[in-house]
C-alpha positions in Angstrom: -79.6 -15.1 -214.9 -82.5 -14.7 -212.6 -81.8 -11.0 -212.1 -81.3 -10.6 -215.9 -84.8 -12.0 -216.5 -86.4 -9.7 -213.9 -84.7 -6.5 -215.5 -85.8 -7.5 -218.9 -89.4 -8.1 -217.7 -89.6 -4.7 -216.0 -88.1 -2.9 -219.1 -90.6 -4.7 -221.2 -93.6 -3.7 -219.0 -92.4 0.0 -219.0 -92.0 -0.2 -222.8 -95.7 -1.5 -223.0 -96.8 1.6 -221.1 -94.8 4.1 -223.2 -96.0 2.6 -226.4 -99.6 3.1 -225.4 -99.0 6.6 -224.4 -97.2 7.5 -227.6 -99.9 6.0 -229.7 -102.6 8.2 -227.9 -100.6 11.6 -228.2 -99.4 11.1 -231.8 -102.5 9.6 -233.2 -102.3 9.4 -237.1 -99.5 11.9 -237.5 -96.8 9.4 -237.1 -98.2 6.2 -238.7 -95.0 4.6 -238.6 -94.9 4.6 -234.8 -98.1 2.5 -234.9 -96.5 -0.1 -236.9 -93.4 0.1 -234.6 -95.5 -0.5 -231.4 -98.1 -3.1 -232.7 -95.9 -6.0 -231.4 -95.8 -4.5 -228.0 -99.7 -4.2 -227.9 -100.0 -8.0 -228.7 -97.3 -8.9 -226.1 -98.8 -6.7 -223.4 -102.4 -8.1 -224.0 -100.9 -11.5 -223.8 -99.2 -10.8 -220.5 -102.5 -9.2 -219.0 -104.5 -12.2 -220.2 -102.2 -14.5 -218.3 -102.5 -12.5 -215.2 -106.2 -13.1 -215.4 -105.7 -16.9 -215.2 -105.5 -18.3 -211.7 -102.9 -21.3 -211.4 -103.7 -24.6 -209.7 -101.3 -27.3 -209.0 -102.4 -31.0 -208.6 -101.4 -34.5 -209.2 -103.3 -36.2 -211.8 -103.7 -39.2 -214.2 -103.7 -38.9 -217.9 -106.3 -40.5 -220.2 -104.7 -40.2 -223.7 -105.0 -43.4 -225.7 -104.1 -41.6 -229.0 -101.3 -39.6 -227.5 -102.8 -36.4 -228.8 -102.1 -32.7 -227.7 -105.7 -32.6 -226.4 -106.4 -35.0 -223.7 -108.2 -35.8 -220.3 -106.5 -35.5 -217.0 -108.3 -36.7 -213.9 -107.4 -35.4 -210.3 -107.4 -37.8 -207.5 -110.7 -36.4 -206.3 -112.3 -37.6 -209.7 -112.4 -34.2 -211.1 -112.1 -34.6 -214.9 -110.5 -31.9 -217.1 -110.0 -31.6 -220.9 -106.8 -30.1 -221.8 -107.4 -27.9 -224.9 -104.5 -25.5 -224.8 -100.9 -25.9 -223.6 -98.0 -23.6 -223.0 -95.8 -26.7 -223.6 -95.7 -27.0 -227.5 -96.5 -30.5 -228.8 -96.9 -32.1 -225.4 -98.5 -35.5 -225.9 -98.5 -37.6 -222.6 -98.8 -41.2 -222.7 -102.0 -43.0 -221.5 -101.9 -43.6 -217.8 -99.1 -41.3 -217.1 -99.2 -39.6 -213.7 -98.4 -35.9 -213.6 -98.0 -33.0 -211.4 -99.8 -30.4 -213.4 -99.9 -26.6 -213.2 -103.2 -25.7 -215.0 -105.7 -22.9 -215.4 -109.4 -23.2 -215.9 -111.5 -21.8 -218.9 -114.8 -22.5 -217.7 -117.2 -25.2 -216.4 -118.5 -27.5 -219.2 -122.3 -28.0 -219.3 -122.7 -29.7 -222.5 -121.2 -33.1 -221.8 -120.6 -35.6 -218.9 -117.1 -36.5 -220.4 -115.4 -34.0 -218.4 -115.9 -31.3 -215.8 -113.7 -28.2 -216.9 -111.8 -27.1 -219.9 -108.3 -26.2 -219.0 -104.9 -24.8 -220.2 -101.7 -26.7 -219.1 -99.1 -24.1 -217.9 -96.4 -26.5 -216.8 -96.1 -30.2 -216.1 -93.9 -32.7 -214.2 -94.2 -36.2 -215.3 -94.3 -38.6 -212.3 -92.5 -42.0 -212.3 -95.4 -44.3 -212.8 -95.1 -48.1 -212.0 -96.9 -51.2 -210.8 -96.0 -53.7 -208.1 -92.9 -55.9 -208.8 -93.1 -59.5 -207.8 -89.6 -60.2 -206.6 -87.7 -63.5 -207.0 -84.3 -64.6 -205.9 -83.0 -64.1 -209.4 -84.0 -60.5 -209.3 -83.1 -59.6 -205.8 -79.8 -58.1 -206.7 -81.1 -55.9 -209.6 -83.8 -54.5 -207.4 -81.4 -53.5 -204.6 -82.0 -52.3 -201.1 -80.1 -49.1 -200.6 -80.9 -46.4 -198.2 -83.8 -44.1 -199.0 -85.9 -41.7 -196.9 -89.8 -41.6 -197.3 -90.7 -38.0 -197.0 -94.4 -38.1 -197.6 -96.8 -41.0 -198.7 -100.6 -41.1 -199.5 -103.0 -43.0 -201.7 -105.3 -41.3 -204.3 -107.4 -42.9 -207.1 -105.8 -46.4 -206.5 -102.2 -45.0 -206.7 -99.7 -45.2 -203.8 -97.7 -42.0 -204.1 -94.5 -41.6 -202.4 -92.3 -38.5 -202.1 -88.6 -39.6 -201.3 -85.2 -38.2 -200.7 -82.0 -40.1 -201.6 -78.2 -39.5 -201.8 -76.9 -39.2 -205.3 -74.3 -37.7 -207.8 -74.5 -38.5 -211.4 -75.9 -42.0 -211.9 -79.5 -43.2 -212.8 -81.2 -44.7 -209.7 -84.0 -47.3 -209.7 -87.1 -47.2 -207.4 -89.6 -50.0 -207.0 -92.4 -51.3 -204.9 -91.8 -54.8 -204.1 -94.0 -57.8 -203.1 -91.9 -60.7 -201.6 -94.1 -63.8 -201.2 -91.1 -65.6 -199.3 -91.9 -63.4 -196.4 -95.1 -64.1 -194.2 -97.1 -61.9 -191.9 -100.0 -62.7 -189.5 -101.5 -59.3 -189.1 -103.9 -59.6 -192.0 -102.4 -56.7 -193.8 -100.6 -56.5 -197.2 -96.9 -55.8 -196.7 -94.9 -54.3 -199.5 -91.2 -53.0 -199.6 -90.2 -49.7 -201.1 -86.8 -50.5 -202.7 -84.0 -48.3 -204.0 -81.1 -49.3 -206.1 -78.5 -46.5 -206.1 -76.6 -48.2 -209.0 -73.1 -47.6 -207.1 -73.7 -43.9 -207.2 -71.6 -41.6 -204.9 -73.8 -40.1 -202.1 -72.8 -36.6 -202.8 -76.1 -34.6 -202.2 -79.8 -35.2 -201.6 -82.2 -35.4 -204.4 -86.1 -35.2 -204.3 -88.3 -37.7 -206.2 -91.9 -38.8 -206.5 -93.4 -42.0 -207.7 -96.9 -43.3 -208.1 -97.6 -47.1 -207.9 -100.7 -48.6 -209.3 -102.2 -50.7 -206.5 -105.5 -51.6 -208.1 -104.6 -55.1 -208.4 -104.6 -55.5 -204.6 -108.4 -54.9 -204.4 -109.0 -58.5 -205.2 -106.9 -59.6 -202.3 -108.8 -58.1 -199.6 -112.0 -58.7 -197.5 -114.4 -55.7 -197.4 -113.7 -52.3 -198.8 -110.7 -51.2 -196.9 -107.0 -51.9 -198.0 -104.5 -52.0 -195.1 -101.1 -51.7 -196.2 -97.8 -51.7 -194.4 -94.8 -50.2 -196.5 -91.3 -51.3 -195.4 -88.3 -49.0 -196.3 -84.6 -49.1 -195.5 -84.1 -45.9 -193.8 -81.1 -44.0 -192.6 -80.1 -44.5 -188.9 -82.4 -47.6 -188.6 -81.0 -51.0 -188.0 -84.1 -52.6 -189.3 -86.6 -51.8 -191.9 -89.0 -48.9 -191.0 -92.8 -49.6 -191.2 -95.3 -47.2 -192.6 -99.0 -48.2 -192.1 -101.6 -46.7 -194.4 -105.3 -47.5 -195.0 -107.2 -46.9 -198.3 -111.1 -47.2 -198.6 -111.9 -48.1 -202.2 -114.3 -45.7 -203.8 -113.3 -42.8 -201.4 -110.4 -41.7 -203.7 -108.1 -41.0 -200.9 -106.3 -42.8 -197.9 -106.4 -41.9 -194.3 -103.0 -39.9 -195.0 -103.7 -36.9 -197.1 -101.3 -35.1 -199.6 -99.8 -31.7 -198.4 -100.6 -29.8 -201.4 -98.5 -26.7 -200.5 -95.4 -28.9 -200.2 -96.2 -30.7 -203.3 -96.5 -27.3 -205.1 -93.2 -26.2 -203.6 -91.3 -29.3 -204.6 -93.0 -29.1 -208.2 -91.6 -25.5 -208.6 -88.1 -26.4 -207.1 -87.5 -29.3 -209.4 -88.7 -27.8 -212.8 
């Protein structure tokens, strides 16, 4: 199928060039040829216009209380963009949705402080977006504690973002960030557990996923401006829960661990 698309694309580009040549040579003598090739002109122009747009891939948070087709999305470095056009028809993301977005910039906005740029949405991957779950003995079984691998983790704009890999086949899996108050720690840090419920699925092949957890509520539980977290995860080939320390300074918009944008972009394209 990919080869077929490439062949069609090349034939189409050649047709565009021949269409322009024929129109120049024949002029008004063959007016019906003009009508025949008009669609090619529009398509060729659209293709050339798209080549002029540079593509960016970032993770962002949607601001869209009315769930409209035009909306604001804010990057983790606080850059605000207004989506006024989209290659995804009728895309209306919900307010607070985290997304990995492929976008192009139109121009810098100078007339308002509401946003920094106008943008076009080229493609989007909606990130699982959740809060912190307060676990109880009654919910322990439903939350699960199956094996999972944390691939990358960082904090941006008060969201803990985790890229993970898990074995799966054909069932829906459940991912949560858990606070277990029955466990006590004396290091002065906030300990949370990254939990996975495989839902009895057969471990046939590995799947990639990404989730964003809103951790803004933890700001009231710390002294000073630095949030010191330890994330526990039941990893493969580990007899005990593996620990991932990570620090986040409120107002800095990022943690001491930074996202790898190239890997994020690669996984985004791979999982579209």
